[in-house]
N, C-alpha and C positions, 0 to 999 in steps of 0.2 A: 553177126546176124545170121540166122538160119536162112537157107535159100528157099525159093519158092514162095507160095502164098497159101492162105487157108482155103481149103476146098470143102464145100458143104457135103455133109453126109448123104444128102439126098441126091447128089450128083448133078444138081442143076447147073446150067451154064451161067457164068457171070453176066453175059450179055442179056439173058432173059430178065434177070433181076434189074439190071441197069435201065433197060427199056421201060420197065414199069415205073421206075423212079422218075425218069425223064419225061414221062407223059404227064406227070403232075407238076406243073410249073410252080405251084404254090408251096411245095414241100420246103420246110426249113432245113437248115444244116443239121439240126438235131434229128429230124426225121430221117434224112438221108443216111446219116451215120448209124442210127439205131437199126435201120433196115438192113444195112450192109453187115453189121455185126451179127444180127439175128440170122441172116441168110447163111453166114459162114459158120454158125454154131461155135463161136469162139468166145471165151471169157475176157473180160476187161483185164483181169490179172495176167492172162497170157499175152494180150496185146501190149500191156505195159512192160512186160519182160522183154518182148521182141523189140520194142522201141528203144529200150535202154541198151540192148545189145547192139543196136544199129547206130548208137551215138546220138540219138534224139530222144532223151528220156521224157516221158510224160507219166505222171502218177495215175494210179487207179482212180483217185478222187477226181482229178481233172477230166479224165476220160468220161467218168460218170456225169460230171457237170455238162460236158459237151453233148452227151447223148440225151440228156434230159432238158437241154435248153437253158440251164442255169447260167452258163457262160459260153463264150465262143473263143476259139483260138485267135489271139491278136499279137502275141509276142513273136519275135523273129524265130526263136527256137521252136515254138509251137507250129508256126506256119511251115517250117522245114519238116516237122514231124508228120504233117498231113501227107506229104509225098510218100513217106514210108508206109503210112496207114493205107494209102491207095494200093501200094504193092501187096501188102499183107492181105488186104480184102479183095484183091483182084478187081480193082476199079481202074478205069482209064485215067491216065495222068491228068491232073488238074480237076478231077471230078468233084472232090470234096471242097477244094478252093472255090470252084464255081458255085457250089451250093451255098456258100457264104453270101453270095450275091454282091451286087455293087452297092457299097456303102456311100450314101450321100452325106459325106462328112460335114459340109457347111451347114446344111439344114438341121442335121441332128445335133451339131454343136450349138447352133443357135437355140434350139429347144432346151439343151442342157444348161446353157447360160441363163435362160429365162426362168428355170426352176429356182435359181438363187437371185432372181431379180437383177441380173446383169444385162445390159444392152448388147445387141449383136456386135456393135462397133465399140471397141474399147475407148475409154476416155483418158488413157494414159499411154505412154510409150516406154518400153523397156530399152534402155540404152546398152547395158552390158549384163551378161550372165556369166558367173564363174561357178561351175559345177565340179566339185572335187569329191572323189570317192576313195576312201581308205578301205582296202580289202585285206582280210586276214582269213586264210584257209584254216589255220590252226585254231583260231578262236571262233570260227564259223560265224563271222560277222562282216557285213558290208555297210559301212557308215557313209552316208552321202550328205554333204553340206553344200547348200546353194546360196550364193550371194548375188543379188541383183540390184541394179541401179535403175530406178524408175523416174519418169518425169510426167507431171500432170499436164494434160491437154485441156483442162477446164478447171474452174474454181471449185473449191470444196470437195476435192477427191478424198474420200474417206475409206474406201475399200476397193480391192482388186481381186480378180479371179486368178487362181493358180491351177494349171492343169497338170495331172500326173498320169503316168501309165498305170493302169489297173492290173492287179495280180489276178490270174485266172483261178487260183485255188482259194484265196482269201482276201479280205480287205487289207489295204496297205497299212503298215504300222503307223502309229501316231507320229506326227512331226513334233520335235522337241526344240528347246533352246531358241525360240523365235527372238529376233532382234529387230526393232523398228516396227513390229506388227504383232497382232494376236491372231490365233487360229480360230476361225469362225465355223460356219456350217459347211457341209460337204455333201455332194451327190454324185452317184456313179452311173455310167452308161455301159451296159454289158456289150451292146453291139459295136460301140466305138472303142471299147477296151480302155476307157479313160475315167478318171475321177476328177471332179472339179471341186476345188477348195476355196473358201472365202478367206482372204487375208484382210484383217481390219487394221488400218494404219494407226499408229499411236497418236499421231497428230494429222489433221486434215492438211492437204497440200493445195496451194493456190496455183493458178495457171503459170506454167513454166518452172515451178519449184520442183526440187528433186529430193529423193530419199533413198537410202541404202537399206535393203531388207535382207535378213538372213534366217535360215531355218535348217534343221538337221533331221534326217530320217535314218534309222538303223534297221537293216534287213537281216534276217537269218540267211546263212549261206548253205545251199543244198550241196549234197555230195555228188556233184556232177563235174565233168571235165570242162564244159563250156559254161561261161558266165557272161552276163550282160548287165548294163544299166541303160536307162533311157531318160532323156530329158525332152519333154513335150512343150511346144510353144505355139500359142494361138496366132502370134504375129511375128514378123521378122525382127531381129535385133541387130544393132550395129556391130557388136562383138560378142561372140560366144566362145568360152574356153571350157573344154572338157578335160579333166585330169584323172589319172589313176595312180594311186600309190599303193604298193604292195608291202605289207608288214612282215611277211615271212616267206612263204613259198613264191617263187618267181614264175611268171607265165612264159609260155612259148612264143606267143605273138598276140597282137591285138589288131582289130580293124574297125572301121567306122562305116555306117550307112544311115540314110535318112528316109523316113516314110512320111507320106502325107497323113494328116490326122484322120484316123478311121479307114485308111486304105489298106489293101492286102498286098500290094506289090511295091517294092522299094523304088524310090526315085533314082535318078541317075547319079545323085551325089553319093558316090561310094569310093572310099579311099582304099588303096591296096593294103593288105595285111602288113604290119610292121613287125619284124623279128624283135623279140624282147628278151632273149636269153642273156642273163647276166645283168639286167637292169631292173630296178624296182619302181620306175617312173615312166609314165606315158602322158603326153600332152598333145591336144589338138586345138588349135586356135583358128576360129573362122570369123572373117569380116563379112558383114552384111548377111548373117546367117538366116536362111529361109525359115518360114513357119513350118511346123511339122514335128515329128518325133525323131530325135537324134539319138542313135544307138552307138554305144561302144561294146564290142564283143571281144572277149579274150579266152584263150584256151590254156588250161593248166596242164602240167606234165602228168 
């Protein structure tokens, strides 16, 4: 990464611009970022190049979405990139993150559920979740298969909500190969960075009855060194298993962390990085796994 930061051609001091931004408490993240970029007289292409050189790549399209308010940074890598952006744009540490504001995840999630006519309180319990990811760097493919065991908490359970981490560049790929369910409607929340999907059960469940559901999603793999996958949960589960299987190129290490749904800062649930040289398999098993977004992050050589 090149040293220093972008300095405006007009010679204005960063603090002068920041003070103007801070006086307007109603400024959105998009407004704050757009003003900072404009004040520094720098292109999004240049910013994207610098972010990639710093090891926190963000595409030009994503930067444009952030600047226009079409999306906001929600992923682990994107939030790390904000710190680099602050350095490049001569902003105080945490300035862009603060502009995102405090996300009231519970209220916004309730509204998101209501859009698909789901109640705020779920009428089923997820007993176990097994999330297995097959990763191939050579085939540029990341295939994720989720198997979950659910139990009805009331009679005539016909549908359940599934929450997924939303991509900041584009809509997530379609889920395929559903077992025990059909894929219904879906709705996304930009500020939460989540997509809610309706799963219609093949047969209604009565109180106490259980069913095993399965579905697969295949993502394209970007040409970056660091990769992640996320599993989002509205409620705790008794057992959560996260697995990574590498088809060809082996990673250097992997680590785990958990976020609250819609939060900007990680919870305390953070496992130390696990060295992975010479192994093609990583597994993390959690008992009484908390609600939130569970991330696995791995670094390729």
